[in-house]
C-alpha positions in Angstrom: -10.2 -29.6 -36.4 -9.6 -25.8 -35.3 -6.1 -24.3 -34.4 -7.8 -23.9 -31.1 -8.8 -28.0 -30.9 -5.4 -29.0 -31.6 -4.2 -27.5 -28.9 -6.1 -28.4 -26.6 -6.1 -32.0 -28.0 -1.5 -31.5 -27.7 -2.8 -29.9 -23.8 -4.1 -34.1 -23.1 -0.7 -35.2 -21.5 -0.5 -36.4 -18.1 0.6 -34.0 -16.3 1.9 -34.0 -13.2 -1.0 -33.4 -10.4 0.9 -31.4 -7.2 3.2 -29.3 -6.2 5.1 -30.4 -3.6 3.6 -29.2 0.0 5.2 -26.9 1.8 3.5 -23.6 3.7 4.8 -21.0 1.8 4.0 -18.3 0.1 1.9 -18.6 -3.1 2.2 -16.6 -6.2 -0.6 -18.3 -7.6 -3.0 -20.6 -6.2 -5.0 -17.2 -4.6 -5.5 -15.1 -7.7 -6.4 -17.9 -9.6 -9.2 -19.2 -7.5 -10.6 -15.8 -8.5 -10.2 -15.8 -12.1 -11.7 -19.6 -12.3 -14.5 -18.4 -10.3 -14.9 -15.5 -12.8 -14.8 -17.8 -15.9 -17.4 -20.3 -14.7 -19.8 -17.8 -13.5 -19.1 -15.5 -16.8 -19.4 -18.4 -18.9 -22.6 -20.1 -17.8 -24.3 -16.7 -17.7 -23.1 -16.3 -21.1 -24.5 -19.9 -22.0 -28.0 -18.9 -20.8 -28.2 -15.3 -22.4 -31.5 -14.0 -23.8 -30.2 -13.0 -27.0 -34.2 -11.0 -27.4 -33.8 -9.3 -24.2 -31.1 -5.9 -25.1 -30.8 -5.4 -21.0 -29.7 -9.0 -20.3 -27.7 -9.3 -23.3 -26.1 -5.6 -22.6 -25.4 -6.7 -18.8 -23.6 -10.3 -19.9 -21.4 -8.9 -22.4 -20.3 -5.8 -20.2 -19.5 -9.0 -17.5 -17.3 -11.2 -20.2 -15.8 -7.6 -20.9 -14.8 -7.5 -17.3 -13.5 -11.0 -17.3 -11.4 -9.7 -20.3 -10.1 -6.9 -18.5 -8.9 -8.6 -15.3 -7.5 -11.9 -17.1 -5.3 -9.3 -19.3 -4.0 -7.1 -16.5 -3.5 -10.6 -14.7 -1.3 -11.9 -17.2 0.7 -8.5 -17.3 1.6 -9.0 -13.7 2.6 -12.6 -14.1 5.0 -10.9 -17.2 6.1 -7.9 -15.5 6.9 -9.3 -12.0 6.7 -13.2 -12.1 8.5 -14.1 -15.2 11.7 -12.5 -14.7 11.6 -14.2 -11.4 12.0 -17.9 -13.1 14.2 -17.3 -15.6 16.7 -16.1 -13.0 16.4 -18.9 -11.1 16.1 -21.4 -14.0 16.9 -19.6 -18.4 14.0 -20.3 -20.6 11.6 -21.7 -17.5 9.0 -19.5 -18.4 9.5 -19.5 -21.9 6.1 -21.9 -22.3 4.0 -20.2 -19.9 5.0 -17.1 -21.7 4.4 -18.3 -25.0 0.9 -19.4 -23.3 0.4 -16.1 -22.5 0.8 -14.6 -25.9 -1.6 -17.0 -26.8 -4.4 -15.2 -24.3 -3.8 -12.1 -25.6 -4.8 -13.4 -29.1 -8.2 -15.5 -27.8 -8.6 -11.8 -25.6 -8.6 -10.1 -29.1 -11.1 -12.7 -30.5 -13.4 -12.6 -27.6 -14.0 -8.7 -28.0 -14.4 -9.4 -31.7 -17.6 -12.0 -30.6 -18.7 -9.1 -27.8 -18.9 -7.0 -30.7 -20.6 -9.3 -33.1 -23.3 -10.1 -30.7 -24.1 -6.4 -30.1 -24.3 -5.6 -33.4 -26.8 -8.7 -34.0 -30.2 -8.6 -33.7 -33.2 -11.0 -33.6 -32.2 -14.8 -35.0 -28.6 -13.0 -35.9 -27.4 -12.7 -32.2 -28.8 -15.4 -30.9 -26.3 -17.3 -33.3 -23.5 -14.8 -32.1 -24.2 -15.4 -28.9 -23.6 -18.9 -29.5 -20.5 -18.3 -31.0 -18.7 -16.3 -28.4 -20.3 -19.1 -25.9 -18.1 -21.4 -27.6 -15.1 -19.2 -27.7 -15.3 -18.4 -24.3 -15.5 -22.2 -23.7 -12.2 -23.1 -25.5 -10.8 -20.0 -23.8 -11.6 -21.5 -20.5 -10.0 -25.3 -21.2 -7.0 -23.2 -22.2 -6.8 -21.3 -19.0 -7.0 -23.8 -16.4 -4.4 -25.9 -18.1 -2.3 -23.1 -18.4 -2.8 -22.2 -14.6 -2.6 -25.9 -13.4 0.8 -25.3 -15.0 1.4 -22.5 -13.1 0.4 -23.8 -9.8 2.3 -26.7 -10.0 5.1 -26.5 -12.3 6.0 -22.6 -11.6 5.5 -22.5 -8.1 7.7 -25.9 -7.3 10.4 -23.5 -9.2 9.9 -20.6 -7.2 9.8 -22.4 -3.8 12.7 -24.6 -4.4 14.9 -21.6 -5.1 13.2 -18.2 -3.7 13.5 -17.6 0.1 10.2 -16.2 1.8 11.4 -13.2 1.7 11.8 -13.2 -1.8 8.2 -14.1 -2.6 6.5 -11.9 -0.6 8.5 -9.3 -2.1 7.5 -10.1 -5.6 3.7 -10.7 -4.2 4.3 -7.2 -2.7 5.3 -5.6 -6.0 2.8 -7.2 -7.6 -0.7 -5.6 -5.1 1.1 -2.5 -5.6 0.8 -1.8 -9.1 -2.5 -2.8 -8.9 -5.2 -0.1 -9.3 -7.7 0.2 -6.2 -10.7 0.4 -8.7 -9.4 -2.6 -10.4 -8.2 -4.2 -6.9 -12.0 -4.1 -5.6 -12.6 -5.8 -8.7 -10.4 -9.1 -7.8 -11.2 -9.1 -4.5 -14.9 -9.4 -5.4 -13.9 -12.5 -6.6 -11.2 -13.6 -4.8 -12.4 -13.4 -1.2 -15.3 -15.5 -1.6 -13.1 -18.2 -4.2 -11.0 -19.4 -0.8 -11.0 -21.8 2.3 -12.0 -20.5 5.8 -8.4 -20.1 6.6 -7.0 -18.7 3.3 -9.8 -15.7 4.0 -8.3 -15.8 7.2 -4.9 -15.3 6.6 -5.3 -13.1 4.0 -7.6 -10.6 5.9 -5.5 -10.9 8.7 -2.6 -8.8 6.8 -5.2 -6.5 5.0 -6.3 -5.6 8.2 -3.1 -4.1 9.1 -2.4 -1.8 6.1 -5.5 -0.9 5.8 -7.8 1.6 7.4 -10.5 0.7 9.6 -13.4 2.2 7.5 -11.4 0.8 4.1 -11.4 -2.7 5.3 -14.7 -2.9 6.4 -15.8 -1.5 3.4 -14.5 -4.5 1.7 -15.8 -6.8 4.0 -19.5 -5.2 3.7 -18.6 -5.8 -0.5 -17.9 -9.2 0.1 -20.4 -10.3 2.4 -23.0 -10.2 -0.4 -20.8 -12.6 -2.4 -20.6 -15.7 0.2 -22.8 -17.9 1.7 -24.1 -17.5 5.6 -22.4 -19.9 6.6 -19.0 -18.7 4.9 -19.4 -15.5 6.4 -20.5 -16.8 9.8 -17.0 -18.6 10.0 -15.0 -15.3 9.2 -17.2 -12.8 11.5 -16.8 -15.9 14.3 -12.3 -15.4 13.3 -12.6 -11.7 13.3 -15.0 -11.0 16.1 -17.5 -9.5 13.6 -21.3 -8.5 14.3 -24.0 -11.1 13.3 
């Protein structure tokens, strides 16, 4: 059994299933929905990749690299902006989350190595390298899903118990302000389609107030192509958008 498998097996312990419900600023759930959607999409694409098709292989590996980059930035944002707040409220409360972030960084290195192995290989050797990449990605997904659950339950519970709404909004704004526009667009592509209709309305209502009309409309055009007709119709009714 590999070390990664041991960690997964050790993680299969009873976990709390829900954080205390409250209409509070949530620093975790929205972006985690986006990352879960991205991770599942890339995992499936990698599993069905045709290693004998050079263009398909290159496009799929680019999607894996996009996932790694976004996930790595997300880890950095939490380390810089959320963990200090957790530690200020309860010393030691972020230790296990930070330790798992280190494991994520190690996983990113393994994934990048696996991506390069696929690029170097040809023929049947590429097929073998591709399945190795797929399995490495699946292990990372399993670990990350457990990690995000702990953040959304344990982390949020502590934040909601000890922080005012103003403090939580301040942390959220600090995170948003630290993200470059190009990177933000890549997050938003997964963020808005992965939300519930009410979550979308809440997010976009705030965004519309902080953006120029052309930028806001451009964002809507970008995410529309990734949403179902039903979801777009609901959003359109909420914002009186053209059909």
